[in-house]
N, C-alpha and C positions, 0 to 999 in steps of 0.2 A: 291279141292272140298269144298263147304261150305254147312252147314246145319243148319237150325234154327227150333227149336221145341217150341211150345207154349202149356203148359199143364195147364188147368184150372179146378177147381172143386168148385162148389158152388160160382161162380163169384170171387173166390180167386186165384190169380196167384201163382203157386207154384215155377216154375223156368223157365228160358230161357237159353238155351245153344247155342252158336254160334260158327261158324268157327272151325269145328273139323279138327285137323291136322293129317290126316291119315298117312302121311309120317313117323311120329314118334310114333304114337299110345300111346302117353304119356301125351299130353297136350290138354286142351280144354279151349278156352277163353269163358267167359260167361258174361252176362249183367243182372244185377238185380237178386234178390232172395228174397223169403219170403215176397212178397208184397201183398197188399190187393186191389189195384186198378191199372187200366191201366195207370192212371196219374203218379203214383209212378214209374212204369216201364219206362215211357218216360223220367223221370228225371235221371234214373240210366243207360240208354242205352249207354251213353258215357263212362261209367266206365268199361273197360275191366279188367278182373282179370284172373289169371292163376290158373289152378287146375290140380293136378296130379292124373291120374288113374293108378292102378296097371297094367292094360292092356288097351285095347281100348274099354271098355265095354259100349259104348254109346247106341247102339241099345238095348241090353239087359236091361240096366238100365231103359231106357224110357219105354220099353214094360212092365217090371215088376212093375214099379212105376206108370207110367201114366195111363196104361190101368186099373190098379186096382182102380184108382181114377175116372174112368168112363168117362173121357173126354180127347180126344187127338186130337189135330189139328196140322197137319204138314204143314209147309210153306217152299217152296223152297227146297225140298229134293234133294240131289245130291249124294246119297250113292249107290255105286255099290254092286253087290252081293258078290264079294270077300271081300269087306270091311265089309259087314254085317256078314259074317261068322267069320272074325277075331274079331269082336266087341261083339260076343255073350257070352262072358265068365265071365264078372265081373260087379258088381255095386258098386265098392268101390273106394274111393279116397285114394291114398297112400301118405305118408309123408316121402320121402327118406332122407330129410335133417334134420330129428329130431335126428339122432344118429350119432356118430363119430366112427372111427375105434379105438379100445381100444389101449392105449399105451403099451409099453413093461413093464416088471415086476417092474420097478422102480416106476410106477404109478399103478392104478388098473390093476390087471392081471387075466387072465382066470384061473379058477380052474377046474380040470378034472371032479369032481363029479357032478352029476345032482343036481337040486334044492332040498333042503331038505324040509320037510313038514313045518318046522318053517319059512323058507324063502318064501315059497309059501303063507303063511298066513300073512307075513309081510305087513304092510300098506304102500302103495306108493302113494304119492301125485303128481298129474300130472297137468300141466298148459296148457290150450288150449287158443290160441290167435285167435281172430276173426278180420275180416276186419273193419277198422275204418276210412273211408273216404280217400281222396286223400292226401297221405303223401308227394307227390312231391310239391303240392301247399303249404303244411305246411312248407316244407323246404325252399321254395322260400320266404315265409314270414320271416323266421328266417334270411336268407341271407340279406333281406332288412332292418333288424332291427326292424321289426313290432312285436308287442306283440298281441297275440290272447286273446280276452276276454273270460271269462268262458262261457258266453252265446253263443258266436260264436263256441267255442270248443264243447259244448254240441250239438249244432245244426248240425255241419258239420263233426266232427271228433269222433263220437261215433259209437259203433257197433249196428247192428240191433237187437232190443230186441226179435223179433220172432225167429231169428237165435240162439240166446243164449238160449232161452227157449226150442227150439227143441233139442239142444244138451243136455241141462240139463235133460230134460225128458228122452231122450235116455239113458243117463248114469245112471240115477236113476233106470230106469227099468232093468238095468243090474246088479244092486246091488252096485252101487257107492254111496258115500256120497258127496253131493255138499258142498264145503267149502266156496266158495266166487264167486259171479258173479258181474261184474262191466261192464255195457255197456258203461260207460263214458271212461273207459280205454281199452275196448275190451278184457277183460279177464274173463276166467272161470277156477276156481281151483276145482278139485275133487279128492277124494281119494278112494282107494279100495285095497283089498288084491292083492298081486302080481299075483296070479293065475287068478283073475277076470280081472285085467288089461290086462294080456297076451291074454286071451280069447276074451275080448271085442274089443281090438285093433288088434287082429290077428298078434301078434308079438311074436318072440321067445325070452324068457328070460333065461339067463344063470347065473351061480354062478361066482362071482369075488371076489377077495380080494383087498380091497381098500388100500390107502397109510398109513393107521393106522393098517394094518394087520387084519382088520375085514371083515368077509364075508358079502357080500351084493349081489345085483342082477344088471344085465344090459341087456337091449334089444340089440339084434344083427341083427334083421331084422326090416325094417321100419314098423311103425304102419299104420293101415288103419281105415277108418270110412266109413259107408254107404254114398253114394253120396248125398243123400237128407239131411243127418245130417251134413256132413262135408263140404258142398259146400263153406261156408264162413269161415271155419277154415283155417288159414294160417300157423299155427305152432303148434306143440305138443312138450312140453318140460318136462323133469323129469324122463325119462325112463332109464337114466344112472346115478343114484344118487351117484356113486363113483367118478364122475367128479364134482369137486366143486372148488370154488374160494379159493385162499390162501392169507394170510395176508402179507403185505409188511412191516415188521418190523424186526429190527436187534438190539440186545442188545449190549451195549458197550463191547468191548473186543472180539467180535466174527466176524471173516471174513466169507463171504459167502462160504460154502463148495462146493466142486466139486460134480459132479453127483454120484460118487461112495459112498459118505457118506452124501448125502443131507438129511437135516432134514425134517421130515414129516410136511405136511401143518398145522396140528393141534397139533403137538407135543409140549410139554412144552418147553419154552426157558430156557436153563440151566444158572446157575449163573456163572459169571466169576471167575477164580481162583486167580486173582490178584486184587489189589486195583483199583478202578475206578478213572479216571481222573475227574477234575471238569467239570461238564456239563454246557451247555449254558442255561440261563433262558430267559424268554420272553423279558426282557429289553435288553439283549445282542443281540438277533435276530433283534428286532426293531432298535436298534442302528446301527447294521451292514447294514441294509437296509433302513436307513434314514427315520425311522418311529416314532421317538420320538418327543414329544412336539406338536403333531398335534391336531387340534380341532375336530377330529372325532374318535369315539371309537366303532362304530358298532351299535350305538343306533338306535332303530326302525327296525333293521334287525333281521332275523331269519336264523340260520344255522342248517341244519339237518345233522346228522351223521348216516350213514347206516353201521351197524355192527351186530354181532350175539347176543351180550349180553350187560349188563349195567356195567358201572364203579361204584366204591363205592362212595357214597356221601361224606363220611369222607375223602377219598383220594382227591376229588375235592376241598373240603374246605381247606385241608392242602396245596395243590398246589397253590390255589389262595392266601392264606396268605403268602406263601414263595415268591410269585411273586408280592405281593402288588397290586393285582387287585380286582375288584368287587367280594365280597364274598357272594352275594345274591343267595342262592340255588334255590329260586323260579324262577329264569330265565331259569332253566333247566327242560325240560319236558321229562319224560321217557315213551316211547310208546312200550308196549309189543305186537308186531304185531300179534302173534299167541296165545296170552293170556296163555303163558306157566307157568307164575308165578315162583315158586321155581324150576321148571324144566328147566329154562334157563341154558345155559352152564356157567361154571365157567369163571372168568376173565382170559384173556390171555395176558394182557398189551396193546393190540391193541386198545380196546375200551377206555381205560384210556388215552393213548397218544392222541388219536383223540379228545376227549372231552376236556381234559385239555388244549391242545394247541390252538384249535379253540377258546375256551372261554377266553383264556389268551391273544391272539393277538387281539381279539375284545371283550374287557371286559364288554361292555354294550349291546352286542347282546344277543338275546334269543337263546337257544340251544334246539333242539328236537332230542333225541336219539331214533332211531328206531331199536329196537332189533329184528332181523329176526328169531332168535332161532337156526339157523345153517348157515353154508356157502354154503349149497346146493343151486343150482341156482333157484329152485322152491321157496325156502324160501326167497331168495333175490328178486325174481320177485314179490312175494306177498307183500314184504315191499315196493318195488318201486311203485307198484300199489296203496298202501295206501298213499304214499307220493304224487303221482299224483292226486288221488282222492281228497285229502285234499287241494291240490293246486287249483284244479278246484273249490272247495267250498270256496276258499278264506282263508283257515286256514293253508296253507302250507308254506314252506320256500322260501326265495329268493336265498339261496345258499345251495348246497348239497355237502358233502365231503365223499368220498369213498376211503378207503385205502386197496383195494382188487384187485385181478386179477387172470388170468390163461392164459397160453400161448394160443395165438389166434387160433391155429390150433387144440387145444384140446376142443374148445367150438363148439357145433353143430351149423350149419348154421341156424337152427330154433331158437336156443337160441340167436344167434347174431341178428337175424331179430326181435325177441321179445323185447330184451332189447334196441336195437337201436331205435325202434319206441317209447319206453317209454322215452328215453333220448331226442329224438326229440320233443316229446310233452311237456316235462318239459321246454326245451329251448324256445319253442313257447310261453309258458306261462310266460316266463321271468326268469326261474330258471337257474342258472349257476352251473353245476356239475363239481367239481374238483376231479380228479382221479389220484392216485399214479401210476407212470409208471412202477414200478417193481424194485426189488433189486437183479437181477442177470445179469445186464448188457445187452449187445446186444444179448447174446446167452442163454436165460433161458432154463433150462431143464424142464421135465414134472412136477416137484414139485414146480418150481418157486423159489427154495431155493438153486439151484446149477447151474453150467454152462454146457450148452449142446454143440452140435457140429455145429448147424446151427443158423443163425441170425433170430430171431423172435421178435415180439412185443407181449405185453400182452393185453388182453381185460379185463376190460372195457376202459382202457386208450386209445385204438385205435379207440374208437367210434368217429365219426365226430361231435357229438353234446355234447361233453364234453371238458373240458380243462385238458389236460394231464400234470402232474407235475413230472418233473425229479428231480435229486439230484446233489448237489455240495459238495465239501469239503471246509469248511470255517475255516480259521485260523485267530484269533483275537489277537491283542497285549494287553498287560496288561492295557493300557489306554482305552480299549473298541473299538479302531479303527480296521478296517479290515487290516490284514497283507497281506493275499492273498486268493484267492478263485479260485478253479479249478473244472472241471467236476469230479464227484464222480465215482470211477471205477466200481461201480455196479448199476449206474443209468440206468434204463430200457429205451430203445430208439431204433429207427430204422424205418422201412418202413412196413406198414400194408400189409398183403397178401390178405385182404378181402375188406376193406373199401376204398372208393374213397376220394380224397382230398376235403375238404370243400372249399367253395368259398373264405373264408378269407385267407386260406393258398395259394390258387392259385394266389391271388393278391400280394403276397409277393415275390419280385424279387430274394431274396437270397436263395430260396429253390431249392433242387435238381430237376432235370428234370424227374419227375414221375407223374403219375395221381393218385397215391395212397396216403392215409393218412399218415402223418409223425408225429412221436412221439419222444419227448414230445413237448408241447407248451411253457412251462415256467419252472422255477426251483427255488429251495431254498435249504438251507442246509439239507443234508440227511446223512452225514457221522456219524456213531455211535461213532466215536472218535473225539472229546469228547462226541458228542451226545446231545440230548435235555433232560433237567431236567424233571423227571416224579416222581410222588408219587404213589406207588403201594403197596397195603396192608400196608399202613402207613409208608413205607420206601422210602427214596430218592434213585432213580436208574436213569440210563441213557439209552436212546434208540435212534436209528436213523432209517434210511430207508426212502424210499419215503412216507411211512406212516406218517413221521414227516413233510415232505415238503408240502404234500397235505393240512392238516389242517392249516398250517401256511398261505397258499394262501387263504384258505376259510375265515380266519380272516381278511386278507387284503381286500378281496372282500367286506366284510361287511362294512369296512370303506369307500371303494370306493362308494358303494351304498348310504351310509348315506350322503356323500358329494353331490351326485346327487340330493337326495331328498331335502336337504337344499336349493339347487339352483332351485327347482321346475322342475327338469328334470326327464325324465322317466328312470327307471332302466330296465334291461333286460339281455339277454344272452350276456356274456362279451367277448367271443372269437373274434368276428369281431373287436371290439374296441381295444382289446389288440394288435392285429396285426396292427391296424391303427397307434398305437403310438410306434411301435417296434423299429423304427430307430431314436428314440429321447432319451432324458435324462431319460425317464420313465423306461428304463431298463439299467442295467449294464451287458454288454456282458462278457461271460466267454470264455477266449481264450486259455486255456490249460486244459489238462486232457483228458482221454478216458474211454470208457466203454467196451472195447473189440475190436469190429470191427470198431468203429467210434471214431473220435477225436472231441473235442470241438474246436471252432474257431470263427472268426468274422461272424456276421449275425446269422441266424438260424443254429443249428447243432443238430444231433441226440443224443447228450448227455445231453445238457442243454436247448434245444429249443431256445427261444429268449433271454434267460438269466435270471438274478435275478432282483427283483424289486428295483427300487429307489422310495420308497413309496410316499415321499412328492411330487416328480415330477410326478409320476404316477397319483396321485389324481388330480393334477392340469391339466395335459395334457389330461387325460382320459375324464374329463368333457367337454372338448372343441371339442371332436369328435362328428360327427353327429349321 
């Protein structure tokens, strides 16, 4: 049965709903929303979208909403009396993919007691994602190597301002504070006390204990919005703040622990009890990967670092001096996304490692450090939205480095959908995002710092619109030459359970026979023994993890882009080109080592991807690809 309703008030079209699927009583396809003219409706009629209703409340919704608006015109009604009775109960759109099942006590766990008054008053920030054009068309452009202009992006891939305003007005009327609205990115961030959030979104909130032992809250039933408010909302994120990304960093002298004694995601990293080995400096890594003496240094390029807080400026200066690279601090910009000032988190070493090594490998690149304020996904989403907005405005980076992640099945489908759309949009604008693949091998546990029982990959590395960076174990001789290099035992890698393989992976003959995204794409040294040289709190220390290999690749990418610009060629999302030169001297394949379930070997593998860079040849061959 198909049904099409047209509701008009004061010549303004409010909504059109088509093709009610009575068999399931859960889905409605719709065409066009919040438009002011019939011409607008005609343009949008080809765009079918999915919307979830908590039941099949189409008749009730239209009666309550449309008749109140004093104008109802029915076209092609095909609703039986039985269907009408079933549909008479609700006017809400439900978002079942906004929450995940809480993990066992090693992660956030359920506490028996009800929410305390303090927790009910706790402010919770929520991210609403709205529709922003045809993302399939955007993906096709990325596959073809096309770069979308800011003008085209604003015209074709922004959300409807009227839908955003409708949602903002509704939330404000319920006592929420609107934090940020961006139609260019399709995002609305708003905050309210937990009790208000629960009542507004009709969701049950319970008390949980997070991985730091702190009490917080979590939704355990899907949120809802009135159908006329939530029609163009496609995701709601932030209702389980105990689920957050973890850092992919390991200090020298510490093996990844098992799940029984896994370190907490935000716990301080302890100091080793023995003397540290001599760690690798920037010149060592460049020498190992044939990157010395090249006429490119990242000049004219900007690398963004997404993390929760800022490194110390004095640590940066000391690192640059020790590595004999550009010591100009003015090339680093510090962006406090939430304007937290002195309330930003303390340093954890991750932010320092990321900035020092990206700026060291690309000593003339500009660095933009986006401090999200925490590793909660809503905070990271807000920072990603800022990066995307500034890129649209022509002030953003060409390269983004992220050394964070969480096991893919612990991230809600709505959050995956939200961040995936942001990474796709960045790729379409020409930004390449490098993401560390994880430090717990093929079987990460809930914390990301220990080994679990099943093979999983981590998100954001599994996103199809990023370049996932795995890790190796590099041994060098006293003369600076490579002795041997193998897959690092804790390099994250495997097969996504959620994302499809991007076209550039499908085109590579050496990949396993699967339709799913494969991780990682590339690798570099990640072993904390001896690890990478880092200056933290004025002291020389050594760290490893794929948090090290990701910013190494970000610095290499800045050099690649500089070379393209010198030749008058267009820069852009790098993944397709990297796969195009994968069977050449641009990569040195890693043929030994394993990460648990998988072994490194010829061609692509789930430990090291395509291998490690041969930077000189990579620059030469990369520029020759179409």
